[in-house]
N, C-alpha and C positions, 0 to 999 in steps of 0.2 A: 480566418473566420471572419466570415458574410457579416455576423451581427457580436461583434467583439465587447466584451462587460465592461462596467466601469469600472475602475479600479479607485484603491483608496490606501496612501500610506499607512500603518497600523502597528504599532509595536506590537510584539508577539510575548510579550512578559507584561508590559502594562497597560496594555491595550489603548495608549498614547496615539491621537493623531498627527503629532509631531514628533520629530527627532528625539528619542529618548536616551539619556546617558547612565541607565542603569546598566552594572556591571554584568558582562554576558549578552546582551540584549543586541540584536538587528536587525535591523528594518526588514520585513519581508513585506510583499504585496499578497494583500487578502482580495480575494473576489467578492465582490457584492453580490448577492444572490438573488437580485433581481434585474432583470434588463428587458430592452424593448421586445427580444424573442421570446420572452417568458419562461425559458430556459432557467433551471436551479442551479447555478454554479458552485461547485464547492466551495467553503469557508476553509482555505489552504493554511496550514501552520508548517513550522520546521522544526524536525528533531535532528541533533545532530549525532552521526554516528560515523565516529575516528576523525572528524574533518568535513565530513559530506554531509550536505543538506539534502534529509529524506522528506517530499511532501507529504503530509497527511491531513486529514479532518476525521471531525467527530461528529456522529448523526446520532440523536434519541439520548433520552437517558432513563432507561433499564435498570434492572438490576441486577445484570450481567454483563461484561466486556466480551463482545467478540470480535476479532482481528480478522479482517479480509485479508488474506496474504493472496496477493495477486498474482496471476500465472503471466504467461507471455503478452495476451493483449487484452491482459486489462488494466485498471487505473482508475484515477480519477475523472478523469477527463470522457473516460467511455461511458460513464454513467450519464453523463450530460447531453450525451449524442445517441446514445441510445436509451429508447424509451424502457425496453423489457429491464436489461439492467438498472435503469433507475426505479423502476416499480421493484424489484426484490433488493435494493438498499432501503427503500421507503418502508417494506415490509417488516425488513431486519431489525431497523430503526426504532419500530413499533413496539418493541419487546425488550430491546435490548441496549444498549450503548454501543454503537457500531464502529470500529477504528479502521479505518479505511487508507491506503497509505501507495504511493507509487515507488515501483523497484529503483533500487540505484541502475542512474543509467538509462530510466524511462520517465516518460511524462513530465511533471512540474519536478520532479528529483535533481539534483547535481548530476551531469552526464560522466561517463567512463572516461576517462581520456583517452587511456592507450590499453592495451593489453587486451587479455582475455573476459570472457563474462565472470564477474566476481565469482569467488568459491562460494559453496554452499554456505562453509558458516561466518563467511562474511555475510550474506544474506541473512542468519539467523541473528548476528549483532545488528543488524538492519532492523528487523520486526525487533527487538527485545530495546532498543532506542526510540521507537514510536513508541513503545507500551510506557516505558518510563517518562516519556514527552507528555503524552495525552495521561497521565496520570493512571495507570491500569497495573496492580500489583499480579494479580491474575487473570486469565482470557483463554474461552476457545478460541481455537484457530479454525477459520472457515477457511476451504480453497479449492482448487480444481487445476488439474493439467500438471503442467509442471512448477505448480507451488506446492504441489503435495509433499516431493521430496524436501523440500526446506520448511515446509511444516512438521514433518515427521523429526527434522534434524533437531529443529527446535526442543518439540516436548521432549526430544530424547537428552539433550544438552542441559534443557533447564525445567526438567518434569514439575517445581515448585511453581514457575510461573504460567502452565498451559493447564488449563482444569479440562479441556475435551478437544479432541480433534474431529471437525467434519470434513472428509475427502471427497470429492468428487472428480473421476475419469483420471486416478492416479497411476503410475506405473513407475516397474521398481528401476527400469533404465529405458532409454530411448530405441537404442538400435539393437536386432536381433543378434546372438552368439548361440554358440554351442551348448552352453547351459541357459539361457533364455529364447525359447524358439518363437515366441510372441510378438518380439519387436520389430520396427521397421527393419525394411531391409537396409544394410550398410554403405550399399552403391548409390542410395538414394540422398546422401548426406551433403552432396553439392548442390542437389534440388533445393532442399531446405535453406 
């Protein structure tokens, strides 16, 4: 990063700038929202999802909660670097409480240490953990691309927590089969 943001130690439970002794507290890095580059950096908080820290932020204070379920290329830092993504988040936050997060293994969330990509059910657990940490009882899920499968499964597993789905460019499966002729060519797996 050419223009590294200023950082300060801040407790995510008591908002103290000194070491906190509260039960369950752990210090986290919170990125200050302004720096010399003029970029708006996320105010990062962390949710615990089965021992894994999932980075999230909350923007706006509107009457409804909207959880932005990231796809493969989305996330907290993407909206800092891409002015169109940033403008989109600001527009959403103008009328709702926008809850954004980095997927497990991506961005500012804990890495996946070994093994395959987390199962869809584990990614649903991550969404619910972020909603709980942000104090959201019920929310609309907004997503695109490969985040659509996770959002749909979350709505099926937790219908009491999901008020609506907004899906953009979703698909039933990635690769073509006899009963799904519109997917990508299975021979292209190595390319991806």
